[in-house]
N, C-alpha and C positions, 0 to 999 in steps of 0.2 A: 505492499500501499501505498503511495507514494508520503511525503511528507507535507504538501498540501489538502490530503484527505485525514491525515494522522491529527493537524493541527485544529480540521473542523468538524473534528469528531469530538476534539478536546473541549472545543469553545462551548460547543453543545450542550455535551455532557456537567461543563463546568456551570451551566446555565438553570444546568436542572437540580444538582444535587447542591448550589449553595441555596437554594429555595426549603430545602428537607431536613431535619433533625439530625443533626452532628453523626449521633449515634449509627443513621442509615446512609451515612453518604458512603460511606469502601463499597459497602454490599450493594448499593444502586447504582457507583461506576462500572461494577463487573458484572450487572446484569444486563448495563446498555451498553455495554462492549461488546458482548457475546451478542444479546440482539442485534442491533447494527453490523455485525458484522454476518450472521445467520442471513437476515433479512439479503445482504448484497447480495449470497450467494446464491439462495433459494429463488430468488427473482429475479437473479440478474442485473440488478439494477445500481445507477451510479449512487456515489452518498449523496448529490442534491436532494433526486427525485425519495430515496429512503431517511433522508431528515425532513422534510418535506410530508412526509407521511406521517411521521410520527407527529409533526407539529409544533408548535408556540411551546419552547422551552417552559414558560411559564404555565400557561394548563397543560403539558404533563408532569410537569412536578405534582399538581393538583392531584393528580392520579393516584399518586403513592399516599400520599395523608389521607386523600376522600374527604379533603377539607378545599372550600373557597375562601377567597378575600374578602367574607361580609363582614361589617358591625355587628350586623345580625341578618343571620341564613333564613332559609324559607323554613325552616323545623319551628322556629321559635316565633317569626314573623306576626304570626296570625293573632297568638295570645298576648305578642308583642303591644300589636294594635289597639287588642281589646283592653289592654291592662293601661292604655294611654288613656280611654275614653273615659276609664272610669277613675281614672285618677282626675282627669281637666274637669270633668263634672261635677266630684269632689270638690274639687278644689273653688270652683269656682260658684257651687252652693255655698261653701264656708263664707270666702269671700262679699256674697250676697248678703247672708244674715249678717257678718259681720259688720255690714255700713249699716244694715235694718237697728241694730242692734245700734250703734252712736249715736244712729243721729236720733233715736227715741230716746235715749239716756243725754244725749249735749245737744239738742236742737241745731245750736245755733254755729254746729260745726260744718252743716249744709250750706254758710253765707260764709265760709273761708276756699280762701282758691289752695292754702296747702293739705289742707283738710283730701281734697281731690288728688295734689300731687303727688302727697304719700303715701297715705290709703288707699284710695281707689286704686290709681295706676301703678306706681313704684311697688308695691309690697304684693296686688295678686300679681304684675309681671313678674318677680322674683319669686313666687313661689311657683306657678306656674314653668316657670325658668327651671328652678333648680330642682322642681319635682320630674318635669324631663330627663334631667341631665342626670338622676340619679338611677327612673328608672333604664335608660338607655345606658349607661354605665352598669347594671345587674342584669340584663341581656347578654349587652354585649359580652360580660366576665364568662355567663355561660356558654357562649358562642367559641369564643376565644377558646377558652380551657376545654372545651367539647365535652361541655356539662350533658345529660342523658337522665333523663328520668323512668324510660322506659323498659321495658326488659331489655335483656343485653342479648346480645344472636347474635349467629355462627356466619362471619361477612363468607360470602364465596367468593373463589378467588377465579379471575381470568387469568389471561397472559399471563406472562410472567413477568410485562412492567407493568402491572396493572394490578389494584386491589380496588375493584370497585367495591359501589355499594347501591348495588340495583337491587331495586326490591325485589323480593318472592314473595308466592303464599307461606311459604316457611318463616317467615318472617311474623309474623302476626302472634301478637305478643296474647297468653292467653287472656280469656275473661276472668277479671278478678272475683273472690268471695264475696259475697255481697257486704260484708262485716268487713271489710280489707278496703272497701271504696270510702272514700275522703268525699263530704258534700261539697259539690262548689261552692252551692249556698253559703255556708259557713265558710270557705275560703275567702267570697266574697264581700263577706261583713268585716272578716278581721283586719282582711286589705282597704276596706273602705274606715274603717273605725283607725288600723295605724296610721292613715292618711290624717284623718282629722284631726286623730290627738296632736299628729305631730304641725301640724298647720298652727293651732291654739296653742302652742307651746313658744312656737316661733315668732307669730306674728302676732299673740293676741294670748298672751299669757295671763291679763288682767281678766277678763271672764274666770278664772279660777278662782279668786276675789270673793269672800263674804262681805256681802251690799246690804246697808241697810236704809231704810227709809223714813224710818220712825218720825222723824221731825219735817218729815217734808221733800227732805235731799239724799239723794246716793251719797253713799260713802262707800269710799270701798278699800278694805282691810286684806291686806297680800298674804299667807302663810309661807310664802315663795320670797328668798332671797334675792331679790332685785339687782340688790349691787352688787351679786358675786356670779351675775348672770350670765356674764360673755366666757365664767369658767365650767357653769352647770349645765350651760343648751348643751356646750359641743359632744358632751356624754349622754347628753339625753336622744341627740339626736343620731347618733350611732347606735344608742339600743331601740331604736325605732327603725334604723334600716336592716339591724341584723333580723328583728322580727319581720320586717318585709320582707326580705329576702326567703326566710323558712315560709313564708305564707305563699310565696309566689311560688316555690320549691313544691309546696303539697298540693298547690291550683295544677301546675301541670302535670302533676303525677296521676293528680285522679286516685289514688290505693297507697296505702301504708305499704312501702318498700323499703329495702337497707337507706338508699341515697337520701330518701326521707327520714327516717333514723338517726342516720349519722348527722342530719340538717339539725333535726328536732334535741338530739344530744347538744352540739354544739352550741344552738340558740339557746336552751337552757342554761347553759354552762355558764357560756355568757350577760346573759340576763340577772342571772343572781352576783355574779361577779360585780356587772355593773350598777345591780342596788344598794350590794354594800359600799361600794365608792360614793353615790350617789348621800343616801343614808347616813353614813359612817364619817367620814371622811371629808367629804365636798361640803362648802355651809350651805346646803341647800334650803336651810329651814329658816323663816326670819327671826331673829331672837327676836324683836321686837314685838312680835304678833297680838301674843295676849295682850301684854296692855295696850297698846293700838286700838285692839277689841275690843274692848273695855272702857275705850274713851268713845268710841263710837257710840258702842249701844248701851253705855251710862251704865256701867252695873259693877260689879267685884267679882273678880273667881276665887271664892277661899274655901271651897270644898276640897277634901283630901277625894273624893270619889269623883271628881270631875278630871278626864283627863288632862286638859287647858294647865291646867294648877299643876303637872308633870313640862311639861313643853321642851325645857330647858335642860330637861333630864334624859334625857333618852329616850324615856318610855314606847313613847311616839310611835319615833321611829324603826324599836327593835318588833315594835307590835306588825308594821306594817313590815317588817323584812321577812320576819316568820310568815306574814300571812302568805308573800312573795313565793317566797322556798318554796313552804308545802306546796302552793297552784304549779308551779313550776315543775317542783318534783314526779306531782301526781299527773301533769302533761305528760312529759315526757315519758313516763312510765307506761299511761298507755298506748303513745306512740310505738316502747321498743315491743309491750307485750303483741298489739297486733302483728304488728309487722312480722317474730316473731312464732306468734301463735297461725297468722294465716296466708299468710306471705313473705317468709322469708326467700325462699329459693326462685331466685330470678336466671 
């Protein structure tokens, strides 16, 4: 074979193998060299015709990995669009209610330009683009790392240079046990609740405050430490993102399986850890909440039987932490049980 042909083959092989994982490159190099040589001998064709038949090196490399350069590929695109619709509707509904809420309690805001610029336009756009980016990132990670929640299947091998993922009836997954199925409605409720709760904490944390209109005016007293909100909020957002990923995994799977079980366990561990961080380490609670509440309601909390009496003693944090831990462990336990009992074999 001439020097020019050897150089052309090397150029073609290089363009293929530089687009595949390192551990496969040498094996693919040998396969391609043998394939090109066999095709030239069997077909009696010139090198240029053989390489033309093999096609674009970029497309040829994708046949080895079975993957394409999608941000979000066809397998996830339908679920991605559906999830995006759920988010957009939830976000717009939240901001509409927020505007109505503020207009009712503070009618004067409707006459100020800053209200429309900061609250109506800026907050709405930030939440929409932020949520869009988060959901896109989650599905892009699924696509990038080839996360699959369906039953694993044995892929058929075609000719030596390709490992295609062509569909056959043998790849149809078995119908899961009735008790192993995950309700789509439950997942939707969980996703919507998580999204709304996240929007509430980010854009309207004051809604969680106690409001008293006893004297004809609205008074807002917050149990949360807004002075440290820049430290607390990132942890809350991470917690919400983890829970959202877990709910999306369950929605995509539609049944209890190994990946759902692993996702549930990791999500549960993260939930407990972040709860400990929020309630026991970070300045999550407003230390002056009881005093401000007493002033707003014009009363005095002196009873030892009232939990608010122990506000700064960590009692409420401990109760909440125990409740979160028990609930999370119970949820993880149910997921593990149903996976092992009904659908562990994949």
